[in-house]
Phi, psi and omega in degrees: 000144179236133175259125179249140167276129184237157179217136179268175182297336180269003176091005177287135180253142176200171180237156175204155179259144179223152181296323181198173177296322179295323179296318177300311182301317181295313180294319180296318181295329180275357179080023182263358175260115190236137176293127180288344180273313186242349177085002180288151176259004176275085187236140177225162178290141177259163177293132179213152179269139178292149177258115181240128179284131179287159176299154183303316182295315180295323180294322180291327182280338182282131178290141179294143179288151178296133181293147177290147178299138182272141174263151176298140181295342179284346179268138178297142181274345182207171177297325179296315178297321178296319179294319178294321178296320179293319177299315179300315180301314181294318179298313182292328181284324189259354182226166182261133177277121180248006174060223183287353179271013185305309184299314181296317181291322178297319177296316181298318179295315181298325181276355181081013180272349179226155180300139179289128180195166177277133179228159169217155182182207184237141177213147174288160181303320180295320179295316180296318179298318179295320178300315180297316179297331179277355179088012178279123182286112178224159176210144178286149176259145184274032177207159178280153175297155184304325182291341182253355180275151179285000000 
């Protein structure tokens, strides 16, 4: 496996693992390497330094580097994390959590058997697929429900 530092046309940096250099080239040419920030497929390898493990003796003689100052885990580490946190806040503020009853409640709302309102909850992949096939408007959320998050 090879880890590449990557950069998109808009300058966003990210990393990804590939089976080989040929695998990266093949996936990139097919448009399957996508920037997680902007979604563009115009991605290229960025300059990166190889990671080489030092010999045991040399590692023992080298003084440890000063640790980087730690940020509180409650603070987002990137703009992407901040955007996801804001999305989560808005979803939780503006909709009702119906938990594992999501599929049944979405059907009831769609059929007019329950009051129309915004809901969010949990559904298995098969349940979500069935809802879509039935014409019930649903979309996956990019975060776990609060009860399942650490």
